[in-house]
N, C-alpha and C positions, 0 to 999 in steps of 0.2 A: 219795468222803468230801468233797467243793468242792462238788460239789450240795448234800448236805444242810447244807453251811457257810452256802451261800448263802443256802436258802430261810431257814435259821433268823436267821442276822442282819437278812439283809432284812424280816421281819417285827418282830424284835425296833427294825430302823433304824426303819420306819416306825414303831413305836411310841415308838420318845424322841425324833427327830427331826421337829420337824413346822413348820418352818422351814428354807428351802437359807438355806447362811448367802453363799452367792455375795453373795445380794441379798433378802435376806428374807421372798421368797415364798413363800406356805402347801402345802406340798405334802401336807396330809395327804387331800386327794381323788384327785393324783393316780395314774397307776400306781406300783411301785415301780422302774418303770426309772430314777426322781429320785428318786435316793436322795443320789451324790455331785456334787461341780462339774459335773462336765461334763455333767448330765443332771439340769439344774435343769427350775422351770417352766415359765423366760419361755417367749412364744412365740416360736419361730425352727423353719426349716427345713434341717437336713441330713443327710447322710448316713455310716454310719461309710468314715471310711480310714485301711482298718492296725488303729487302736487311737486314730487322732483325728478329731475331726469337723470336718469340712471344708464349706462353704458352695456346693449345687450349683446353685442359679441367679443361671447365668454373666450375667447383667443387672448383677450385680451392680459397681461398680467396686471392691468390696475387695475380691473374688472375683480380679481381672483384675489386678488393682494387684502382684500377685505377693508380698509381703511375705513367705511365710513361705520363701522361695529368695533372698531378697536380701539376704545377711548375708557377710560379710569374716571372713577369719581375725582370731581372735583377739587381740588389743594385746599381743605378747611382748615389745616395744618399751617399754611404759610402764612408767612410774615407779614407780608405786604396783602393792602386791604383797600379797597377802591369805595367811592361814596356808595357805592350800596349795602356795604355794608350795616349799615345806619339806614335799613328800610326795612319791614318785618312779611313782602311778599316774598316765599321762598320761590318762586323764582327768579328775582332781584336776589336772594342772599346767594342760590350756587353760583352765581356768576359775581360774587364781591372779592375772589381772590385770580381775577381773570390779571392778565398784564394790562387788559388794555382799560384807560382812564374813564371807569359809564358814567353817568351821569342819569339818574333818573328822571323821569317825562317832567318839566318844570322850567320856571324864569329864571333859576341861575344858569340851564342848560341852553337855555336862549339867547340869555342876554352876552352868553359864555363867545355865543356865535358868529352874533353882529358886530361883538368888539372884535373881535377876532376874524371879520371875516370868513369864516368858517363856513363848509357846505357840513348839515348833520345827517351823521351815518343812524339815524334810522332803524333797532333788531326791537322785532316784537314775537314774544315767541309764551311758553308756560311750563310749568315745572317737568310735567309729565310727559313733554310732547318730544317722542324719540329725535328727528331729527333735528331736532332743537338741539340736542344733547352733541351729535353726531358733529354740526357746526362750531359749536362750544371748545368739543377737544381740539376738530383738527384747526380749527382758523382762532379762536378767544382765547387761546391758550397757548397762541403761539406768538415769544415772544415778537419776532419779528413782523410781522400783522401787528401785534400790537399795538408797535412801534410806530409804524406808517398810519394807522390810524390816533395812534393822539399827536401826533406830527402837524397831520394836512383837514379833520374830520372833529368833531365834538359829536363826543359818541351816546348816543340815548339809547338803555336798555326799557323795554317796556314789554310788563303782565301782560294782555291781552286779557286775562279773565278779571284784573282789576278795572283794565280802562278802556274796555268796549267801544268806548264814543273814537278813542286814539286810532285802534285798530279797525274798525270800520270803514275809517275815511279815507286810509289809504290802502287797505284792505281792496275796498270799489275801485281806488286809480288801478292799483298791482290788477284785477279780474277786467277791468276795462278797455287795459290796454294787450296785455294777453289770451283772457278767456278764461285766464285760469288761475289759481291762488293758493295758499295754503300758510304751515307756518314750519318752521321761523320765517317771516318776512323783513324782507330787507330793502328795503326804502333810504336814500337818496333825497333830502328838504336843504332848499335854502334855507339862510336862516330866519328866513320870516314864514317859513313852515309848510311854502308849495312842494308839492314832490316834481322829482325830477326825470326818476328814473328806479328802478326800481323791481324786485323779483322774489324770489320764495331762497332755496338753501343755494350754496354756490363751493363746490369743493376748492381746496386752498387752493391749489398751483392749475398749472397748466395743462392737465393730463388730457381731457376728453377731447380728443381728436384735435386738435385746435383753439379748442372752445378754453376765454380765460377761467382762469381760476382769481381765487378772490383777491388775491396781492393784486397781482394785474388789475383787477378791478378797481380798486382802490387807486393806484397810483396811476388810472388812464384818467379815471376822474376829478385826482387831482389836479390832472394836466392841463383838460378843458376846463376847469372852470378857474384856473389861473390863467388863462390864455383867453378865453372867452365866454367869461364872467356876466357878462352884459345880457349874451345870447339866450343866456341860461335862463337865466333868472327871467325874463319877458317870453320867453316859450310856458314856463312855470307855472308866469300867473294869467294865462293864456287856458292852459290844459285845469287851474282851477278853476277860472272864470268858467268855465266852459260843464266842469264837473259837479258846480253848484250846481250853473243856472238848465242841467238836464236835471239835478235830484229834486226839484224843488215840483211834484206832483203834488196833483188841487184839484178842485171839484168847484168850477166857477159855473153854479149851475146849471151846467148844459147836462153833464152823466144821469144817464139812467140809472134805472137801479138794477141793482141786477138781479137776477130771477133764476127759474127751474131748467132754462136754457145752460145756465154756469152751472151749475152741478150738474146736471148732467153729461156736458163738455169732462167737467173735473175726474168721474167714473169712468169718460170713456176715455181717455189719456193715462188713467192707472192701470184700466183691459188690457191696452196695447202693451205696456210698458209694463206685464206682469209677466214674470215667468214662470210657468205652468207645471217647468216638472223640479225646480226647487225653490219656489215661492220666491217671495222679494220684486224689486221694483230695478229692472235696468240691468245692467252687466255687473262684472267686477270691477272693483271692489264694490262690495252691497254692505249698505250701510243701515241701520237700525232705522227705524224712518214713524216713530210716536203719531206723526202729523197725518200718515197716511192713515194707520191704523184705525183713528180717531176718526176720522172722515167717513171710511169705508163702515164702520158700525154702525156712524151716525145715520149712513143711508140707505141702510140694512134696516132702521130705527125707521126709515119713514116709507120703507117699502117692501115691508115685509111680505107681504103678499103677491109679489113681484118676482118673478124669475132675476131679474136685473140686482133684486137684493136680496137674495139668496146664493146669486154670483159673487157680490161681495163680502157678503161674510165669510163665504168659502175661500176667494180669496186673502182677507183678513187670517181667519183661523190657521190657513195651511201655511202660510210664512208662520206663523207666530211657534208653530207644531217645528220648522226645519228649526227658527232661533233658535228655541229650547236644545234642539238637538244636538245641535253642533256644535261646534269650538269658539264659536263666540259668547256660548256659555259655559262658565268655571262651573265646571261639572262637580271639581271634589271641595270648593270654596264659597262655592255662589255670585251669583251675582252677573252682568253682561260685560263686555270688553267692546270697545269703539267700535271696531269693523271687522270684517272679515278680507282680508283683502284676494278671491278667490268668491269663484259663482255659490260654493257646495255651502257655504257658511263652515265654513273649517280651520281655515287658519288666521285666525286675529292676527289684528294691531290691540298690540294686551295691553294697555292700557283704559280702566274702569273710569268709567265720570260720572260724578254724581247724577248728574242732569239728565242721562241716558238711563238710571236707575229709578227714577221718581217716574218721570214716562212710561216710561216698560212695562214700570209695576199695574200704573192704571189701564193700557193697553189688556195686561192677560186679565185683569181680573172682569174688563169690560166685555171681554171675549165668553168669559166662565161664564156671567153672566146673560150673553144671550146663546150660548151654545151650552151652559149645565157639563161642561166638561172639564170635572176637577184637574185635570191636568193641569188645567192652564190657572184652579185658581196654587197648586202647590209651585207653580213657578216661582208667581207673584212673592206665597212666601217665603223665598229662595230666595226672592229680591231683599227684603224685608230682613233675612237674616243675616246677609251678608251688610249693609247698611246697617244694621244696629252695632253688628260686631266690628264691621272697619270702619268707617266713614260716621264715628255719631261721638259730636266731646260731649264730655262727663257731664256738661249743664246747659242741654240740648238742642244744641247747635250741627248741621251736616259738615264734614268735609270735603273737597272739591273732586280730588281725584288720586289714586292709585299709578306710578310710573307704568312704563310698560317693559322699563330695565329692571334690571337686578344682577345681582352676583351670581354666578354658576352653585357657589360655596364659601366657607367662611373664609378659605386661606388665598382667593383668586382677586384679583385686581381691578379687571375690567371685566365693564357690567357687559350683562347680552340681554337683548329683546328676549321677552317670555323666560328666561331662566326658574321663574319662580315658580311655573304651571306646568311645564311640561318634564316629558318622561322618558329614562328610554327601555329597551325591551328586557332589558336585563335588571336597570331596577323593580321594574313588574312584579319577575320574577325571583327575585330575592323578598321581597317585602310580603307578599303573595303569594307563600310558599306552600300553606294548609292546602292539604287536601279536599280532593272536590267530595262528598257525601254521594259514597256508594260508589266510586271510583278508584281505582289504585293505581292510574296511570293520569291524573290527571288532576289541575292542583287549583286553586281558585282565580290564581293569573290566565290560567288557558281561559275561563271564562270571562272574564272583566276582558280580556285581551278580545276575547269574541264580539263582547256588546260594544264596546269601545273602538272597534277596529284599528287595534297599535300593532305594529309590523316589527319583524327584528332588527329593518335596516329604518326604523321610523317609517312615521303615514304623512311628512312633508313634500309636497311635489317640491322638486330644486326649484322648480321656478316661481314658486313664493315665498324662495329662502334665498334670493340674490344673494345672500356673503354671508349664507354658511351658517349662519347662528341656529339653525333646528337638522342639524345634519344630527343625523340616527335619533332624535329626538321622536316622542309621538303627540300630539295635539289632539286629546279624545273627544270623540264622535261619534253618537251612537246611526249607528247603520239599520241594526236587526230591532226585532220589537220585543220587548222581554218575553211574550211567550215562544215565540220562534226560536230565541238560546234556549229556554226551559224544555225544549222537545230536543235542539240535538246533544243536549246532556241528558236527557232523561231524568230531570229534575220537576219538582212544581212550581207554579210561577211562583209562588209564594215564599218557596226556596231560594228559590231565585234572585228575589228582590232582596232577602233577607242576604243572600252575600256578597249583592252585589253594596250594596248598603255598608255592609262590614268593612269593605276593598274601599271604599271611599272613606271611612274612618281613616283606617288605614293610613291612605294616602296625606289625609287634612294635617295628622298632628305630626306625620313625616315633614309636609307645609311648612308647618308652626320654626321646626329647626334650620329652615334653611333662610338666607340672606334678605329680606323683605323690599319690595319696592317701596322707592320713596313716596311719602304721602304727602300732598298735598294741601295740607292740615289749614289752610285759610279758607272763611267763610264764606259763602258768596250769597248777597239779600235773593238772587232771584233764583239761584239755586234753591236752594230751600224753599222756597214756595214750590217749586215743583218737586222737590222730595215730602211737603206738608203734603199737598195734593194726592200723590202714592199712599202715603198713612192715613190715612182720611178718608180716604176710599175704600184702602184696604180695610177700615171700622164698619164699615158702611155694609161691603158686600159681604165679608167673611163673619159679621157679626162677633169679630174678635176685641173686647173694647183694652186690649194692652196696645191693637195700629192706633189708635185714636188717640189712648192717651201720649202717646207716643207724638204723634202731630200735635197735641195739644201744649206738650215741651217745648216741642221745638217754636209752636207762635207766640210763647211764653217769652222763647232766647230773643227769638227776634226784636221781641217789643222792648225787648232789656238792654240790651246789646246794639243792635243796630236800625235804631230808630229814635229822634229826637221829638219830645214832646213838649219841650218848647215850639220846635218851628214843624210841626206836625210829619214833616221829613223823613224819608227813611237815608240807611249807608249801603253803600254798596259791599261794603265788606268789613270784616273783625276778622282776627287773626290769635294762635293758640300761643300762648306763654310756654316755658320753659316746664312749668309746672302743671299745664293741663289748665291753666284760668283762660281769662279772655282780655284780650291785647286791643289796642288801635295807635295809627299813626299819630302823627302830633297832628297833622292835616286829616279828617276825614276824609273819604271821597264818596259824593255828592250820592245816594241813588242816581239811576237812571230809567228810563222805563219801565225797561223790561223788568227790575226792579219790584217796582207800583204794579204791575199788572202779573204777571207773579204771582206774588206772594197775596193779592189780592184772588185771586183764580183759587191758591189755598185755601185762602182764608175758609172763604165761599166754600170750598166741600168739607171743611173742618165743622161749618155750622152746620152742616146738614151731615155729618157724623154725629155731634155731641149736645146741637139745638142751644150751645147758650150762645144768647142773640149779641155779648159782647164782640163777638167775629164780626158778626154783620156788622156791626155798628164801628169796629176798627175799618172794617172793610168798603163802607160806605164812604168817612172819613178820607183814604188814603184815594180813594175813585177822587175825591171830589179836589185834593192834594196834586193828580197825578193830571187833572184837567187845567190846573192851573199854573200847572209847572209846562206844559209838553203838549197842549194844547193848540192847531194853528186854527186860528179864531178866521184868519180870513178863506182860507184853504181847504180848511176839513185835517182830519188824521197827526196821527203823534208824531213830532221828533225826535227821537233817539235822543239829546242833549236839552236840557232847558236854555232858554234865554242866556243868561247868565252865564254860560259856560266859556274858560280861558280857555284861549289858543287852542279851538279845535274852529279848522277853514271851512267847515261843510257843518250846517245843519241837514243832518237826514230822514226821511220817514221810510221803517223798513216794509220793503213786499217777497222777504223772501221767508219763507218755511223751511226750515232746514234742519240742521241736527234737535236746534232749537227752534221755536215755534216764532213766527217774529207776532211782538208786542204787538201792533195795530189789529194782527186778527186774535192774539187771546183778549185785547181790551174789547173788539167788538163783540165778542160773548161775557165780557165780565158785564159791561156796561144790557146788555138784554136782560142777562140774568137778573143784577141790582135793580133794573127797572119792576122787575115780579116782583123779587120777593119784598120789595118798600117800596111801590108804588110810585115810581123816580117813570114816568110817559117821558119828561128829557130827555132822560138817556138811553132809550129806544131810540127817539130818531138822530141821537150822538153816533149810536153805533148802526145805523144810515146812514148816515153822512160818509163814517168808514167806510163801507161800499158803495157808496160813490166815488169816491177820491180811489180807490182801487177798482173801477168799472174795470178798466183797460186790460186790468191785469187779469182779472179773473174772468173776465169775457175773453184775451188772447189763450194766454196758457195757467189756467184757473191751477194746475199743478203744481204751481209756485207755489201757491197759496190754500193746500187744499187745510187748513186751520180755520183759515177766515172763511173758507165754502164750507165749512161743520156751521160753521156758526152764519152764515145766510140761511143753511139748514132749516138749525131753529130758528130764524127770523119767519121763514117759508111756513113754517108750523106752524101751529099754535098752542103756544107752550100751559102745560099740566100744571097747576100749579095743585099740592094736595097738602093740606094743611088738616094733623090731627090734633085733636082736642083732648087732653091728659097729659096727668101729673106725670115728666120726668121720667121717674124714678118708678112708676106703677107698672105691673107687669102687661097688664093687657094695652098702656100706651108700647111698649116696648115690641111688643106680637107685632100689633100695627104697622109699625117702622121698619122690623124687622121685615115683614111684607111687603111692605115697598121696593124694599133694598136689594129684595129678589129679582125682579123684575129688571130686565134693559129699559131704562126710560129716560134717552137724551135728551128730550124734550122737556123735561121737568122742575121743578124748584117745590121742594120738601120746606115746611111750616110745622112748627110748633103750635100751638095757643093753649100754655098751661096756665089762663085764668092770670096773669099776674100785669091790669090793667095797666096798673105804675112803670110799664117797662118800657125800655126803648123800641120793642116792638111794636107793642100795645099802637105808641106815641106814633108809630109812623102808617102803618097800615087798620085802619080803623073797621074794615068792614070785618076784621076779629074778633072783633066781642059780639060778632053776634053769632059765633059760631063755638057753640057747647058742647057737653057732652051729651050723652042722651043717655036715660034710665039711670045715669052715675056714671057709667063705663066709658072707656076712652073711647072717641068717634071718630071717624076718618068722613073729610070734605073733597070730591074732587072738584074742584074750579076750571074753570076757562072763562078769559076778558072777565072773573070777581061772579063767575053767574056759575052754583056751585050745585053737582045732582044729592040727590038725598045721600040724606048721612050712615053710616054704617059702620057696626061696632062690632065687627065680626068678622078674621080673617080669610073667613071663605068669601064673603062680599065683596070684601075689596080685592080680593083675588079675580073674582068677576069683572069689576067694574075695569082693572088696569089691564086685564086680557082681552077686553072686547075692545085696546083704540083709547 
């Protein structure tokens, strides 16, 4: 869908905008890349760094001046506070002391823009966003820029994690007109909320080889609005109308149901993009892509005996291994950073996001199931250790993220990216100075440095550090095996592992004394759902009740604080009060479709970990509410927002599996699972409708929706219903359940028939009443299409059935 929108809107944009608003240069004769503020026709040399344009001519004194990282903490002590001081979003609160007269997204701001006939400046970001901090320090804390904004614009600040609906609409506009996007997102709107022009990060002044800075951009747009307002409004309406029409994908009864060819094409496209040397897909920057891992593992599960199936498992397991060894993995304090700026998984963007932790935990657990390699289980437990320690609210919810930036030490006033995580060689030698066993001239620092590839001059390529934040610093990355290092130092593998663990413990204690990165302690329903899946799957696969208990605690938290029993609706977010309580804004934000789909998936995974049917019952209720609020009854598929959403100019259907999977992709699997859990065949038909709606996407570029391709694989296989008849707490029942979770079975649903005939589950699935224990022992039934194999009540017999396919 986005490609079609991009082509259509670019064509329109070329037609209606022949002047760059940033500098009034004519754009009619240049390429369609010159469509938004970040790509005007003024001559310059640039490269793309993430979604920002950075000068790469290192002779430029401007580049070497490091202005993009010379920033201080927001002046929370300032007596001047704008409207954002009344908000609870950590991101909005970061801007509460800016000289900009910020408004939160809402009617007050819109009314002001219309009453005063002013352009709206919309700035979207999130509290742990590195480049958002940069633009705040350079522009939003600047008194002169603040004055220009206050006199000429109505300025609105949005937390993209609170309001993904707002972010999604205007990011689609940015991507459609520029081919890229990112945060901070800067968009100028008419008072009717139609986008005029936009971009991402802008430097404050005219420094980039004639490229106008943010101040000049503001002045030019204000002048254009004064002199050609009617023209701008007309063009903005045309763009909005085009975006609306092109985003309305549906199934009119003509789309064929995708099948095996689409699955094979998705696999083939992943093979082509795979980095055989270093793992991952595509070139730098490299992102964790759990949606790819999900597909590859499920493809392997459906093709275990084929060369393609083995290759899928190899691509997945090798990438996960290289990520675990890389700097993207925090070897000292656990968890994973957002992405690697290089192809080696070495130098990360240092923020840590909850949604990455939840999804990657599942990826590593399933890789462990498929390969039996305990290293993958160890990484999953590493993730759980980090989340339990650093991203957990005492009442059970999960916080959103930790920042990339922090103060280098307690006396510093300027934050740097990665300061909390990196080490100089001098520090390592001072901290790890104990002599190695059997060596008079070697210390533990020598062994640690060999294993983690640290250097006297630092191990970060200057190209990956354009602003000198990591100069002389080391980002830990594993290059050699423990066995190789043990051989080099003439030590046993066991002793080497003990030394490495001791060193990591020392460094962890030192990091506890450093200024910590900012914690975004907002709690988002969708991301909590992803993390519930992670812990629930941990309880299943690792057989650790503590992980199941943690998932239950989080689900209870969601039901208590982010759900209305009266309306049956989820809330998007809640907030941490000063005393670690739970707080809410005056007008709570209603849940979006991703909140429903991710939470439902978490509840289904949780049922298969604890076998408490109340979670299945709640999942069914939420699925019905999701259908009521978001389903397109005419064209099929789920809108991102409900029909009553205010001030959202386009209702969109997501069709891209990225850092987070698309709600349509997740829902297609949820519907299939629920149809088999609860005998709801109409929901299987609804899932098929989603496949038809997105058939063009699945046919042309299935690599864009690997999570949906995973659901399609489930649909094309014959899902197994595995029913264990027995008492939940009995040892023989636990043994059979443990046997099921030992196997990688991506096309199964697991039910516990505990004999409580008046329970929710028995009321939904009549045939459970016919499945009883045999000889008084817990008994397993493996069923397909409600036809079951002969019952077995030994682990050996169950293993044999499950291994036979």
